[in-house]
Structure formats: C-alpha cells, structure tokens
Biopython code that builds the backbone (N, CA, C, O; Angstrom):
import numpy as np
from Bio.PDB.StructureBuilder import StructureBuilder

atoms = [
    (1, "MET", "N", (-7.093, -3.768, -11.623)),
    (1, "MET", "CA", (-6.024, -4.178, -10.732)),
    (1, "MET", "C", (-5.313, -2.932, -10.215)),
    (1, "MET", "O", (-4.928, -2.045, -10.977)),
    (2, "LEU", "N", (-5.156, -2.898, -8.927)),
    (2, "LEU", "CA", (-4.448, -1.809, -8.268)),
    (2, "LEU", "C", (-2.961, -2.125, -8.237)),
    (2, "LEU", "O", (-2.561, -3.219, -7.839)),
    (3, "LYS", "N", (-2.153, -1.177, -8.652)),
    (3, "LYS", "CA", (-0.699, -1.325, -8.576)),
    (3, "LYS", "C", (-0.163, -0.375, -7.523)),
    (3, "LYS", "O", (-0.629, 0.757, -7.393)),
    (4, "LEU", "N", (0.815, -0.844, -6.778)),
    (4, "LEU", "CA", (1.434, -0.013, -5.750)),
    (4, "LEU", "C", (2.015, 1.254, -6.363)),
    (4, "LEU", "O", (1.914, 2.327, -5.769)),
    (5, "SER", "N", (2.611, 1.147, -7.526)),
    (5, "SER", "CA", (3.199, 2.326, -8.177)),
    (5, "SER", "C", (2.148, 3.397, -8.457)),
    (5, "SER", "O", (2.462, 4.587, -8.427)),
    (6, "GLU", "N", (0.911, 2.997, -8.727)),
    (6, "GLU", "CA", (-0.157, 3.974, -8.967)),
    (6, "GLU", "C", (-0.456, 4.778, -7.708)),
    (6, "GLU", "O", (-0.692, 5.984, -7.777)),
    (7, "ILE", "N", (-0.445, 4.113, -6.568)),
    (7, "ILE", "CA", (-0.673, 4.824, -5.304)),
    (7, "ILE", "C", (0.473, 5.794, -5.048)),
    (7, "ILE", "O", (0.246, 6.947, -4.681)),
    (8, "LEU", "N", (1.700, 5.328, -5.242)),
    (8, "LEU", "CA", (2.866, 6.173, -4.973)),
    (8, "LEU", "C", (2.894, 7.406, -5.881)),
    (8, "LEU", "O", (3.285, 8.487, -5.441)),
    (9, "VAL", "N", (2.488, 7.254, -7.124)),
    (9, "VAL", "CA", (2.489, 8.386, -8.062)),
    (9, "VAL", "C", (1.350, 9.355, -7.753)),
    (9, "VAL", "O", (1.530, 10.571, -7.812)),
    (10, "SER", "N", (0.186, 8.815, -7.424)),
    (10, "SER", "CA", (-0.972, 9.687, -7.224)),
    (10, "SER", "C", (-1.029, 10.332, -5.841)),
    (10, "SER", "O", (-1.703, 11.346, -5.657)),
    (11, "ARG", "N", (-0.327, 9.753, -4.871)),
    (11, "ARG", "CA", (-0.376, 10.267, -3.502)),
    (11, "ARG", "C", (0.994, 10.792, -3.081)),
    (11, "ARG", "O", (1.710, 10.143, -2.319)),
    (12, "LYS", "N", (1.343, 11.949, -3.575)),
    (12, "LYS", "CA", (2.637, 12.574, -3.249)),
    (12, "LYS", "C", (2.724, 13.002, -1.783)),
    (12, "LYS", "O", (3.812, 13.307, -1.294)),
    (13, "ASP", "N", (1.589, 13.029, -1.080)),
    (13, "ASP", "CA", (1.571, 13.441, 0.321)),
    (13, "ASP", "C", (2.050, 12.347, 1.276)),
    (13, "ASP", "O", (2.308, 12.629, 2.446)),
    (14, "ILE", "N", (2.170, 11.132, 0.811)),
    (14, "ILE", "CA", (2.591, 10.021, 1.667)),
    (14, "ILE", "C", (4.088, 10.121, 1.926)),
    (14, "ILE", "O", (4.892, 10.210, 0.998)),
    (15, "GLU", "N", (4.447, 10.106, 3.214)),
    (15, "GLU", "CA", (5.856, 10.263, 3.602)),
    (15, "GLU", "C", (6.398, 9.107, 4.429)),
    (15, "GLU", "O", (7.605, 9.025, 4.655)),
    (16, "THR", "N", (5.514, 8.198, 4.892)),
    (16, "THR", "CA", (5.969, 7.083, 5.724)),
    (16, "THR", "C", (5.285, 5.796, 5.269)),
    (16, "THR", "O", (4.280, 5.819, 4.558)),
    (17, "PHE", "N", (5.856, 4.683, 5.696)),
    (17, "PHE", "CA", (5.250, 3.395, 5.362)),
    (17, "PHE", "C", (3.878, 3.257, 6.010)),
    (17, "PHE", "O", (2.964, 2.702, 5.401)),
    (18, "ALA", "N", (3.720, 3.746, 7.219)),
    (18, "ALA", "CA", (2.421, 3.679, 7.901)),
    (18, "ALA", "C", (1.347, 4.426, 7.108)),
    (18, "ALA", "O", (0.213, 3.958, 7.002)),
    (19, "GLN", "N", (1.698, 5.572, 6.560)),
    (19, "GLN", "CA", (0.752, 6.325, 5.736)),
    (19, "GLN", "C", (0.416, 5.551, 4.460)),
    (19, "GLN", "O", (-0.720, 5.588, 3.988)),
    (20, "LEU", "N", (1.396, 4.859, 3.912)),
    (20, "LEU", "CA", (1.163, 4.042, 2.722)),
    (20, "LEU", "C", (0.198, 2.903, 3.044)),
    (20, "LEU", "O", (-0.707, 2.622, 2.258)),
    (21, "GLN", "N", (0.379, 2.249, 4.180)),
    (21, "GLN", "CA", (-0.543, 1.187, 4.588)),
    (21, "GLN", "C", (-1.973, 1.722, 4.671)),
    (21, "GLN", "O", (-2.914, 1.075, 4.213)),
    (22, "GLN", "N", (-2.122, 2.889, 5.250)),
    (22, "GLN", "CA", (-3.447, 3.499, 5.370)),
    (22, "GLN", "C", (-4.032, 3.778, 3.990)),
    (22, "GLN", "O", (-5.216, 3.532, 3.762)),
    (23, "ALA", "N", (-3.228, 4.281, 3.076)),
    (23, "ALA", "CA", (-3.697, 4.564, 1.717)),
    (23, "ALA", "C", (-4.128, 3.281, 1.013)),
    (23, "ALA", "O", (-5.130, 3.274, 0.296)),
    (24, "VAL", "N", (-3.389, 2.207, 1.209)),
    (24, "VAL", "CA", (-3.753, 0.917, 0.609)),
    (24, "VAL", "C", (-5.104, 0.455, 1.162)),
    (24, "VAL", "O", (-5.950, -0.020, 0.405)),
    (25, "MET", "N", (-5.308, 0.589, 2.457)),
    (25, "MET", "CA", (-6.591, 0.209, 3.061)),
    (25, "MET", "C", (-7.732, 1.036, 2.479)),
    (25, "MET", "O", (-8.804, 0.503, 2.195)),
    (26, "GLU", "N", (-7.508, 2.323, 2.302)),
    (26, "GLU", "CA", (-8.544, 3.203, 1.754)),
    (26, "GLU", "C", (-8.908, 2.801, 0.330)),
    (26, "GLU", "O", (-10.086, 2.749, -0.024)),
    (27, "VAL", "N", (-7.907, 2.523, -0.475)),
    (27, "VAL", "CA", (-8.171, 2.138, -1.866)),
    (27, "VAL", "C", (-8.858, 0.776, -1.925)),
    (27, "VAL", "O", (-9.712, 0.557, -2.783)),
    (28, "ALA", "N", (-8.505, -0.127, -1.043)),
    (28, "ALA", "CA", (-9.127, -1.456, -1.033)),
    (28, "ALA", "C", (-10.625, -1.360, -0.760)),
    (28, "ALA", "O", (-11.406, -2.169, -1.259)),
    (29, "ARG", "N", (-11.015, -0.380, 0.024)),
    (29, "ARG", "CA", (-12.438, -0.202, 0.351)),
    (29, "ARG", "C", (-13.258, 0.266, -0.839)),
    (29, "ARG", "O", (-14.486, 0.191, -0.808)),
    (30, "THR", "N", (-12.603, 0.748, -1.887)),
    (30, "THR", "CA", (-13.327, 1.232, -3.061)),
    (30, "THR", "C", (-13.775, 0.099, -3.970)),
    (30, "THR", "O", (-14.468, 0.337, -4.959)),
    (31, "GLY", "N", (-13.387, -1.132, -3.649)),
    (31, "GLY", "CA", (-13.841, -2.270, -4.434)),
    (31, "GLY", "C", (-12.772, -2.924, -5.294)),
    (31, "GLY", "O", (-13.069, -3.864, -6.032)),
    (32, "GLU", "N", (-11.556, -2.454, -5.218)),
    (32, "GLU", "CA", (-10.484, -3.115, -5.971)),
    (32, "GLU", "C", (-10.382, -4.561, -5.503)),
    (32, "GLU", "O", (-10.486, -4.844, -4.310)),
    (33, "ARG", "N", (-10.179, -5.474, -6.454)),
    (33, "ARG", "CA", (-10.129, -6.894, -6.100)),
    (33, "ARG", "C", (-8.724, -7.460, -6.103)),
    (33, "ARG", "O", (-8.446, -8.440, -5.412)),
    (34, "PHE", "N", (-7.838, -6.852, -6.873)),
    (34, "PHE", "CA", (-6.485, -7.381, -6.997)),
    (34, "PHE", "C", (-5.462, -6.282, -6.721)),
    (34, "PHE", "O", (-5.688, -5.108, -7.018)),
    (35, "PHE", "N", (-4.342, -6.688, -6.152)),
    (35, "PHE", "CA", (-3.301, -5.743, -5.770)),
    (35, "PHE", "C", (-1.954, -6.310, -6.201)),
    (35, "PHE", "O", (-1.609, -7.445, -5.870)),
    (36, "ARG", "N", (-1.208, -5.515, -6.932)),
    (36, "ARG", "CA", (0.113, -5.936, -7.401)),
    (36, "ARG", "C", (1.168, -4.995, -6.842)),
    (36, "ARG", "O", (1.055, -3.775, -6.963)),
    (37, "MET", "N", (2.177, -5.564, -6.237)),
    (37, "MET", "CA", (3.280, -4.771, -5.692)),
    (37, "MET", "C", (4.415, -4.780, -6.711)),
    (37, "MET", "O", (5.269, -5.666, -6.704)),
    (38, "ASP", "N", (4.407, -3.786, -7.576)),
    (38, "ASP", "CA", (5.345, -3.739, -8.695)),
    (38, "ASP", "C", (6.611, -2.937, -8.399)),
    (38, "ASP", "O", (7.546, -2.936, -9.200)),
    (39, "VAL", "N", (6.644, -2.264, -7.265)),
    (39, "VAL", "CA", (7.829, -1.507, -6.838)),
    (39, "VAL", "C", (7.949, -1.603, -5.320)),
    (39, "VAL", "O", (6.971, -1.876, -4.623)),
    (40, "LYS", "N", (9.154, -1.376, -4.822)),
    (40, "LYS", "CA", (9.359, -1.336, -3.371)),
    (40, "LYS", "C", (9.117, 0.102, -2.891)),
    (40, "LYS", "O", (9.580, 1.048, -3.528)),
    (41, "PRO", "N", (8.403, 0.270, -1.788)),
    (41, "PRO", "CA", (8.170, 1.620, -1.264)),
    (41, "PRO", "C", (9.494, 2.321, -0.941)),
    (41, "PRO", "O", (10.409, 1.698, -0.404)),
    (42, "PRO", "N", (9.598, 3.605, -1.264)),
    (42, "PRO", "CA", (10.863, 4.323, -1.118)),
    (42, "PRO", "C", (11.102, 4.950, 0.259)),
    (42, "PRO", "O", (11.988, 5.793, 0.402)),
    (43, "TYR", "N", (10.339, 4.560, 1.254)),
    (43, "TYR", "CA", (10.419, 5.223, 2.555)),
    (43, "TYR", "C", (11.499, 4.596, 3.439)),
    (43, "TYR", "O", (11.688, 3.380, 3.411)),
    (44, "PRO", "N", (12.204, 5.409, 4.219)),
    (44, "PRO", "CA", (13.269, 4.869, 5.080)),
    (44, "PRO", "C", (12.750, 3.903, 6.147)),
    (44, "PRO", "O", (13.506, 3.067, 6.643)),
    (45, "ASP", "N", (11.470, 4.010, 6.503)),
    (45, "ASP", "CA", (10.920, 3.132, 7.534)),
    (45, "ASP", "C", (10.234, 1.886, 6.959)),
    (45, "ASP", "O", (9.513, 1.193, 7.677)),
    (46, "THR", "N", (10.451, 1.599, 5.678)),
    (46, "THR", "CA", (9.867, 0.411, 5.054)),
    (46, "THR", "C", (10.467, -0.840, 5.689)),
    (46, "THR", "O", (11.683, -1.029, 5.655)),
    (47, "PRO", "N", (9.624, -1.696, 6.269)),
    (47, "PRO", "CA", (10.147, -2.894, 6.946)),
    (47, "PRO", "C", (10.540, -3.985, 5.950)),
    (47, "PRO", "O", (10.192, -3.926, 4.771)),
    (48, "GLU", "N", (11.268, -4.976, 6.448)),
    (48, "GLU", "CA", (11.697, -6.101, 5.609)),
    (48, "GLU", "C", (10.493, -6.858, 5.041)),
    (48, "GLU", "O", (10.532, -7.315, 3.899)),
    (49, "ASP", "N", (9.433, -6.992, 5.828)),
    (49, "ASP", "CA", (8.261, -7.749, 5.395)),
    (49, "ASP", "C", (7.170, -6.846, 4.799)),
    (49, "ASP", "O", (5.978, -7.065, 5.019)),
    (50, "TRP", "N", (7.594, -5.846, 4.053)),
    (50, "TRP", "CA", (6.666, -4.859, 3.523)),
    (50, "TRP", "C", (5.588, -5.470, 2.630)),
    (50, "TRP", "O", (4.444, -5.014, 2.649)),
    (51, "GLU", "N", (5.934, -6.490, 1.851)),
    (51, "GLU", "CA", (4.920, -7.108, 0.971)),
    (51, "GLU", "C", (3.795, -7.730, 1.802)),
    (51, "GLU", "O", (2.616, -7.557, 1.495)),
    (52, "ASP", "N", (4.173, -8.451, 2.848)),
    (52, "ASP", "CA", (3.159, -9.085, 3.709)),
    (52, "ASP", "C", (2.273, -8.048, 4.373)),
    (52, "ASP", "O", (1.058, -8.225, 4.462)),
    (53, "ARG", "N", (2.874, -6.978, 4.833)),
    (53, "ARG", "CA", (2.097, -5.940, 5.528)),
    (53, "ARG", "C", (1.131, -5.228, 4.583)),
    (53, "ARG", "O", (-0.007, -4.943, 4.955)),
    (54, "LEU", "N", (1.584, -4.940, 3.362)),
    (54, "LEU", "CA", (0.688, -4.275, 2.413)),
    (54, "LEU", "C", (-0.415, -5.220, 1.939)),
    (54, "LEU", "O", (-1.550, -4.789, 1.737)),
    (55, "GLU", "N", (-0.099, -6.482, 1.760)),
    (55, "GLU", "CA", (-1.125, -7.462, 1.389)),
    (55, "GLU", "C", (-2.162, -7.574, 2.497)),
    (55, "GLU", "O", (-3.359, -7.648, 2.217)),
    (56, "ALA", "N", (-1.724, -7.587, 3.743)),
    (56, "ALA", "CA", (-2.660, -7.643, 4.873)),
    (56, "ALA", "C", (-3.534, -6.391, 4.914)),
    (56, "ALA", "O", (-4.731, -6.478, 5.186)),
    (57, "ALA", "N", (-2.943, -5.238, 4.647)),
    (57, "ALA", "CA", (-3.725, -3.993, 4.628)),
    (57, "ALA", "C", (-4.749, -4.029, 3.505)),
    (57, "ALA", "O", (-5.881, -3.584, 3.694)),
    (58, "PHE", "N", (-4.379, -4.545, 2.350)),
    (58, "PHE", "CA", (-5.289, -4.606, 1.208)),
    (58, "PHE", "C", (-6.433, -5.593, 1.447)),
    (58, "PHE", "O", (-7.582, -5.317, 1.100)),
    (59, "SER", "N", (-6.115, -6.729, 2.031)),
    (59, "SER", "CA", (-7.127, -7.766, 2.200)),
    (59, "SER", "C", (-7.995, -7.566, 3.443)),
    (59, "SER", "O", (-8.934, -8.330, 3.667)),
    (60, "GLY", "N", (-7.695, -6.558, 4.243)),
    (60, "GLY", "CA", (-8.530, -6.254, 5.398)),
    (60, "GLY", "C", (-8.110, -6.934, 6.679)),
    (60, "GLY", "O", (-8.849, -6.901, 7.662)),
    (61, "LEU", "N", (-6.931, -7.555, 6.695)),
    (61, "LEU", "CA", (-6.468, -8.215, 7.906)),
    (61, "LEU", "C", (-5.981, -7.206, 8.941)),
    (61, "LEU", "O", (-5.907, -7.518, 10.129)),
    (62, "ILE", "N", (-5.649, -5.996, 8.491)),
    (62, "ILE", "CA", (-5.252, -4.907, 9.390)),
    (62, "ILE", "C", (-6.380, -3.888, 9.376)),
    (62, "ILE", "O", (-6.855, -3.494, 8.311)),
    (63, "ARG", "N", (-6.798, -3.470, 10.535)),
    (63, "ARG", "CA", (-7.865, -2.456, 10.603)),
    (63, "ARG", "C", (-7.417, -1.308, 11.451)),
    (63, "ARG", "O", (-8.166, -0.349, 11.637)),
]
sb = StructureBuilder()
sb.init_structure("model")
sb.init_model(0)
sb.init_chain("A")
sb.init_seg("    ")
for serial, (resi, resn, name, xyz) in enumerate(atoms, 1):
    if name == "N":
        sb.init_residue(resn, " ", resi, " ")
    sb.init_atom(name, np.array(xyz, "f"), 0.0, 1.0, " ", f" {name:<3s}", serial, name[0])
structure = sb.get_structure()
C-alpha cells in the first residue's frame, strides 16, 4: 500500500501540488494497487479537493 506520507518523505524535491500529482502518477505506474492519503499535502497551492485529485492521479483518470 502506497501512503502519501511516504511520497512526501522520499521526494524532498516536490514543491507544488502539481508536482505531487505527477509523482503520484509515476508511483501508480509501478504497480501499486492501493493508495492511502494519511496526511494533507503541505503546499500553499493545495486545492480544497486535493483528495479527489490525488485519487484521480493514482487511478489513472488524469494523464
């Protein structure tokens, strides 16, 4: 199971929500089947519907 906190800890280069979405898409392509959003992204541009957007990025609805 992929946790959002794992991405945030391992990818210190991410500075925006858009970059985080891209990182989630990249990790999803490696074969992860489940995604848990255990923390809120700390970026100033994090939108209100951040959970929906990250879930869409993980499940492949955003390309």
